[in-house]
N, CA, C and O of each residue as an XYZ file, in Angstrom:
488
protein
N      19.228    125.310     17.073
C      19.658    124.586     15.888
C      21.161    124.358     15.934
O      21.930    125.230     16.340
N      21.555    123.175     15.510
C      22.972    122.820     15.431
C      23.248    122.316     14.026
O      22.520    121.470     13.505
N      24.278    122.826     13.429
C      24.734    122.319     12.138
C      26.024    121.529     12.364
O      26.927    121.971     13.074
N      26.086    120.359     11.747
C      27.233    119.465     11.915
C      27.827    119.155     10.551
O      27.108    118.806      9.615
N      29.138    119.283     10.445
C      29.827    119.002      9.191
C      31.000    118.076      9.467
O      31.939    118.434     10.177
N      30.930    116.872      8.892
C      32.001    115.896      9.054
C      33.063    116.068      7.978
O      32.791    116.560      6.883
N      34.263    115.656      8.311
C      35.362    115.636      7.344
C      36.371    114.598      7.792
O      36.306    114.091      8.912
N      37.309    114.286      6.900
C      38.390    113.395      7.261
C      38.294    111.991      6.706
O      39.221    111.197      6.865
N      37.187    111.673      6.058
C      37.070    110.349      5.471
C      37.963    110.191      4.260
O      38.581    111.147      3.791
N      38.022    108.966      3.762
C      38.838    108.712      2.581
C      39.054    107.242      2.359
O      38.434    106.395      3.002
N      39.956    106.949      1.424
C      40.332    105.582      1.090
C      41.651    105.269      1.780
O      42.624    106.010      1.642
N      41.679    104.179      2.515
C      42.881    103.818      3.258
C      43.051    102.308      3.224
O      42.073    101.567      3.130
N      44.277    101.864      3.301
C      44.547    100.431      3.330
C      44.268     99.864      4.708
O      44.353    100.570      5.713
N      43.939     98.597      4.745
C      43.733     97.913      6.015
C      44.970     98.088      6.896
O      46.106     98.006      6.428
N      44.719     98.331      8.177
C      45.807     98.585      9.106
C      46.138    100.043      9.281
O      46.867    100.411     10.202
N      45.611    100.884      8.405
C      45.879    102.309      8.467
C      45.002    103.023      9.483
O      44.240    102.399     10.223
N      45.127    104.341      9.502
C      44.403    105.160     10.468
C      43.769    106.369      9.775
O      44.232    106.830      8.732
N      42.723    106.850     10.376
C      42.076    108.084      9.949
C      41.605    108.825     11.183
O      41.327    108.215     12.216
N      41.516    110.135     11.075
C      40.864    110.925     12.109
C      39.725    111.704     11.470
O      39.932    112.569     10.620
N      38.527    111.372     11.904
C      37.344    112.071     11.441
C      37.074    113.253     12.359
O      37.286    113.178     13.570
N      36.608    114.335     11.769
C      36.239    115.525     12.527
C      34.787    115.867     12.256
O      34.256    115.592     11.180
N      34.165    116.460     13.235
C      32.786    116.930     13.095
C      32.721    118.315     13.718
O      32.796    118.468     14.938
N      32.583    119.310     12.872
C      32.533    120.693     13.331
C      31.087    121.110     13.538
O      30.239    120.908     12.669
N      30.819    121.687     14.686
C      29.463    122.104     15.033
C      29.352    123.619     15.024
O      30.307    124.332     15.335
N      28.187    124.088     14.668
C      27.915    125.518     14.709
C      26.442    125.739     14.990
O      25.622    124.832     14.841
N      26.121    126.941     15.394
C      24.727    127.325     15.540
C      24.191    127.305     16.947
O      23.143    127.893     17.216
N      24.887    126.638     17.858
C      24.424    126.611     19.237
C      25.618    126.369     20.144
O      26.756    126.317     19.676
N      25.373    126.223     21.418
C      26.464    126.044     22.367
C      26.866    124.576     22.380
O      26.197    123.734     22.978
N      27.973    124.293     21.708
C      28.421    122.913     21.501
C      28.574    122.168     22.807
O      28.231    120.988     22.883
N      29.076    122.816     23.828
C      29.379    122.131     25.085
C      28.133    121.635     25.805
O      28.247    120.883     26.773
N      26.959    122.033     25.361
C      25.706    121.571     25.974
C      25.245    120.228     25.416
O      24.306    119.630     25.941
N      25.901    119.746     24.352
C      25.390    118.605     23.612
C      26.215    117.342     23.814
O      27.444    117.359     23.757
N      25.497    116.246     24.051
C      26.102    114.935     23.957
C      26.254    114.591     22.479
O      25.425    114.956     21.646
N      27.338    113.879     22.181
C      27.668    113.623     20.780
C      27.845    112.136     20.522
O      28.223    111.371     21.410
N      27.565    111.748     19.295
C      27.779    110.362     18.909
C      28.297    110.256     17.488
O      28.026    111.116     16.650
N      29.042    109.199     17.225
C      29.436    108.814     15.869
C      28.711    107.520     15.520
O      28.720    106.553     16.282
N      28.090    107.527     14.362
C      27.432    106.355     13.812
C      28.124    105.997     12.498
O      28.893    106.781     11.941
N      27.828    104.796     12.025
C      28.257    104.424     10.683
C      27.185    103.572     10.027
O      26.410    102.881     10.689
N      27.169    103.643      8.709
C      26.220    102.837      7.951
C      26.922    102.257      6.735
O      27.371    102.980      5.845
N      27.003    100.952      6.720
C      27.587    100.247      5.586
C      26.484     99.942      4.577
O      25.310     99.905      4.945
N      26.838     99.726      3.324
C      25.821     99.433      2.310
C      24.969     98.242      2.695
O      25.492     97.180      3.035
N      23.669     98.410      2.643
C      22.748     97.321      2.925
C      22.565     97.009      4.398
O      21.893     96.040      4.751
N      23.163     97.828      5.266
C      23.053     97.569      6.706
C      22.419     98.751      7.423
O      22.366     99.864      6.900
N      21.948     98.486      8.617
C      21.370     99.548      9.433
C      22.475    100.465      9.967
O      23.634    100.072     10.097
N      22.075    101.681     10.264
C      23.007    102.616     10.869
C      23.349    102.128     12.282
O      22.470    101.754     13.058
N      24.638    102.144     12.590
C      25.149    101.589     13.845
C      25.818    102.694     14.665
O      26.635    103.456     14.148
N      25.466    102.766     15.932
C      26.138    103.706     16.831
C      27.461    103.087     17.256
O      27.477    101.976     17.786
N      28.570    103.784     17.033
C      29.872    103.194     17.348
C      30.557    103.845     18.544
O      31.338    103.188     19.231
N      30.283    105.118     18.809
C      30.963    105.797     19.912
C      30.150    106.993     20.355
O      29.485    107.651     19.556
N      30.219    107.260     21.661
C      29.531    108.423     22.201
C      30.431    109.148     23.193
O      31.351    108.570     23.772
N      30.137    110.426     23.368
C      30.848    111.219     24.367
C      29.863    112.203     24.969
O      29.134    112.893     24.256
N      29.854    112.255     26.293
C      28.934    113.146     26.979
C      29.511    114.559     27.079
O      30.661    114.804     26.715
N      28.697    115.469     27.574
C      29.181    116.843     27.768
C      30.340    116.860     28.752
O      31.201    117.739     28.694
N      30.359    115.879     29.661
C      31.426    115.813     30.651
C      32.657    115.052     30.185
O      33.657    114.977     30.899
N      32.580    114.482     28.973
C      33.728    113.773     28.421
C      33.744    112.279     28.632
O      34.722    111.623     28.275
N      32.690    111.717     29.202
C      32.621    110.264     29.358
C      32.346    109.627     28.007
O      31.531    110.120     27.227
N      33.036    108.524     27.741
C      32.939    107.889     26.431
C      32.388    106.472     26.528
O      32.437    105.830     27.577
N      31.869    106.012     25.407
C      31.340    104.658     25.321
C      31.518    104.180     23.892
O      31.425    104.968     22.951
N      31.780    102.866     23.728
C      32.037    102.306     22.408
C      31.299    100.993     22.228
O      31.081    100.247     23.182
N      30.921    100.727     20.998
C      30.412     99.398     20.673
C      31.585     98.426     20.734
O      32.725     98.799     20.456
N      31.301     97.187     21.097
C      32.377     96.224     21.337
C      33.294     96.050     20.128
O      34.497     95.848     20.290
N      32.747     96.126     18.941
C      33.527     95.831     17.736
C      34.621     96.871     17.459
O      35.513     96.621     16.647
N      34.565     98.014     18.110
C      35.559     99.047     17.845
C      36.412     99.378     19.069
O      37.337    100.185     18.980
N      36.113     98.772     20.184
C      36.874     99.061     21.402
C      38.359     98.751     21.186
O      38.723     97.714     20.632
N      39.189     99.668     21.633
C      40.623     99.504     21.464
C      41.158    100.047     20.151
O      42.368    100.214     19.999
N      40.270    100.326     19.196
C      40.707    100.857     17.895
C      40.186    102.275     17.637
O      40.854    103.071     16.977
N      39.014    102.585     18.147
C      38.391    103.887     17.933
C      38.501    104.708     19.218
O      38.372    104.176     20.321
N      38.736    105.992     19.061
C      38.755    106.904     20.192
C      37.960    108.148     19.840
O      38.271    108.843     18.872
N      36.941    108.422     20.626
C      36.148    109.633     20.445
C      36.640    110.687     21.436
O      36.963    110.379     22.583
N      36.688    111.916     20.975
C      37.104    113.019     21.841
C      36.399    114.285     21.387
O      35.814    114.335     20.306
N      36.464    115.294     22.219
C      35.834    116.559     21.856
C      36.704    117.713     22.315
O      37.411    117.627     23.319
N      36.634    118.784     21.561
C      37.320    120.017     21.910
C      36.257    121.112     21.916
O      35.878    121.630     20.865
N      35.788    121.452     23.093
C      34.691    122.416     23.177
C      35.126    123.811     22.721
O      34.303    124.593     22.246
N      36.397    124.117     22.864
C      36.891    125.426     22.403
C      36.820    125.535     20.877
O      36.678    126.630     20.333
N      36.919    124.396     20.195
C      36.873    124.384     18.729
C      35.531    123.908     18.202
O      35.345    123.796     16.990
N      34.589    123.626     19.102
C      33.261    123.138     18.695
C      33.375    121.922     17.778
O      32.683    121.822     16.765
N      34.252    121.010     18.151
C      34.533    119.875     17.280
C      34.611    118.586     18.080
O      35.144    118.549     19.190
N      34.067    117.530     17.491
C      34.225    116.189     18.033
C      35.018    115.381     17.012
O      34.864    115.556     15.804
N      35.859    114.502     17.514
C      36.748    113.717     16.673
C      36.487    112.227     16.855
O      35.983    111.786     17.889
N      36.840    111.470     15.835
C      36.863    110.015     15.940
C      38.176    109.547     15.332
O      38.357    109.576     14.115
N      39.086    109.118     16.189
C      40.352    108.546     15.749
C      40.130    107.061     15.504
O      39.680    106.335     16.390
N      40.447    106.621     14.301
C      40.228    105.226     13.931
C      41.579    104.627     13.575
O      42.233    105.064     12.628
N      41.986    103.637     14.331
C      43.257    102.945     14.089
C      43.008    101.506     13.677
O      41.908    100.978     13.837
N      44.046    100.882     13.144
C      43.965     99.465     12.741
C      42.712     99.199     11.916
O      41.952     98.272     12.196
N      42.513    100.017     10.906
C      41.299     99.905     10.093
C      41.181     98.549      9.429
O      42.170     97.954      9.003
N      39.948     98.075      9.352
C      39.622     96.795      8.738
C      38.652     97.036      7.581
O      37.928     98.032      7.586
N      38.627     96.154      6.603
C      37.659     96.325      5.508
C      36.220     96.451      6.005
O      35.414     97.159      5.402
N      35.898     95.772      7.093
C      34.527     95.842      7.620
C      34.207     97.181      8.270
O      33.062     97.421      8.653
N      35.196     98.054      8.399
C      34.935     99.413      8.871
C      34.435    100.321      7.742
O      34.041    101.461      7.990
N      34.451     99.821      6.522
C      33.976    100.617      5.392
C      32.515    100.995      5.588
O      31.656    100.132      5.766
N      32.247    102.293      5.552
C      30.894    102.795      5.792
C      30.902    104.316      5.622
O      31.952    104.949      5.514
N      29.711    104.865      5.603
C      29.568    106.312      5.765
C      29.470    106.586      7.262
O      28.664    105.975      7.962
N      30.285    107.496      7.737
C      30.322    107.829      9.155
C      29.619    109.168      9.379
O      29.887    110.160      8.701
N      28.715    109.158     10.348
C      27.920    110.337     10.667
C      28.150    110.755     12.114
O      28.276    109.907     12.997
N      28.203    112.045     12.351
C      28.155    112.500     13.733
C      26.752    113.024     14.015
O      26.002    113.387     13.109
N      26.430    113.049     15.287
C      25.103    113.458     15.712
C      25.181    114.122     17.068
O      26.119    113.901     17.834
N      24.181    114.942     17.355
C      24.168    115.700     18.607
C      22.771    115.740     19.190
O      21.772    115.791     18.472
N      22.730    115.715     20.512
C      21.465    115.902     21.208
C      21.755    116.387     22.620
O      22.831    116.140     23.165
N      20.779    117.083     23.208
C      20.951    117.503     24.598
C      20.851    116.329     25.553
O      21.269    116.422     26.707
N      20.290    115.208     25.067
C      20.112    114.018     25.892
C      20.839    112.831     25.272
O      20.602    112.492     24.112
N      21.727    112.197     26.042
C      22.429    111.029     25.527
C      21.457    109.896     25.217
O      21.711    109.081     24.330
N      20.352    109.846     25.939
C      19.367    108.790     25.671
C      18.915    108.825     24.208
O      18.715    107.778     23.592
N      18.759    110.008     23.667
C      18.339    110.124     22.270
C      19.438    109.630     21.334
O      19.152    109.030     20.298
N      20.673    109.879     21.691
C      21.789    109.385     20.876
C      21.786    107.861     20.874
O      21.944    107.236     19.826
N      21.605    107.262     22.059
C      21.579    105.804     22.154
C      20.377    105.198     21.431
O      20.459    104.085     20.911
N      19.262    105.930     21.400
C      18.058    105.437     20.701
C      18.142    105.663     19.200
O      17.212    105.316     18.472
N      19.240    106.238     18.725
C      19.434    106.549     17.304
C      18.453    107.610     16.821
O      18.110    107.661     15.640
N      18.010    108.449     17.737
C      17.094    109.527     17.382
C      17.604    110.879     17.843
O      16.854    111.654     18.436
N      18.871    111.173     17.579
C      19.378    112.491     17.992
C      18.722    113.594     17.176
O      18.232    113.368     16.069
N      18.725    114.771     17.741
C      18.040    115.882     17.082
C      18.772    116.350     15.830
O      18.147    116.846     14.892
N      20.080    116.196     15.814
C      20.882    116.772     14.726
C      21.860    115.734     14.166
O      22.495    114.976     14.899
N      21.948    115.738     12.855
C      22.845    114.831     12.118
C      23.730    115.645     11.176
O      23.333    116.691     10.662
N      24.939    115.132     10.969
C      25.745    115.641      9.888
C      25.407    114.927      8.594
O      24.542    114.053      8.557
N      26.095    115.309      7.543
C      25.791    114.755      6.220
C      26.563    113.474      5.930
O      26.255    112.764      4.973
N      27.561    113.177      6.750
C      28.316    111.946      6.603
C      29.618    112.122      5.838
O      29.756    113.021      5.009
N      30.569    111.244      6.136
C      31.832    111.209      5.418
C      32.167    109.742      5.140
O      32.050    108.893      6.023
N      32.577    109.458      3.928
C      32.820    108.081      3.499
C      34.200    107.611      3.943
O      35.205    108.291      3.737
N      34.221    106.439      4.552
C      35.475    105.751      4.873
C      35.480    104.432      4.110
O      34.565    103.621      4.251
N      36.498    104.227      3.317
C      36.639    103.004      2.547
C      37.988    102.386      2.881
O      39.028    103.036      2.777
N      37.956    101.125      3.281
C      39.174    100.423      3.676
C      39.420     99.298      2.688
O      38.580     98.413      2.522
N      40.547     99.331      2.047
C      40.900     98.299      1.079
C      41.745     97.219      1.756
O      42.531     97.486      2.665
N      41.552     96.005      1.281
C      42.278     94.874      1.894
C      43.596     94.622      1.191
O      44.334     93.713      1.571
């Protein structure tokens, strides 16, 4: 079992930055591939960034160059640095974990956090 707790969301003006954190507990964090998703009102949940156990990263095209995913296995935490925020980035952001990256890409990871709200004002 893995428990995930996100933090770092908030209200920010367009052009600003936020760093989201996702703290994991309950199992060996370094064994898990991780992903950040977001869900805007009325839209499907979207996978925006992933990081493997080895540190390889991947991003959806709409966030490339603005979002950076990273992990600190010593702190059992994955981060999402979001720069140059846009109003369309407004969403609830969720982190997720699975032993298989394929499950993260299929949007069926074994473990989800509760989400953190990011609101970007224009």
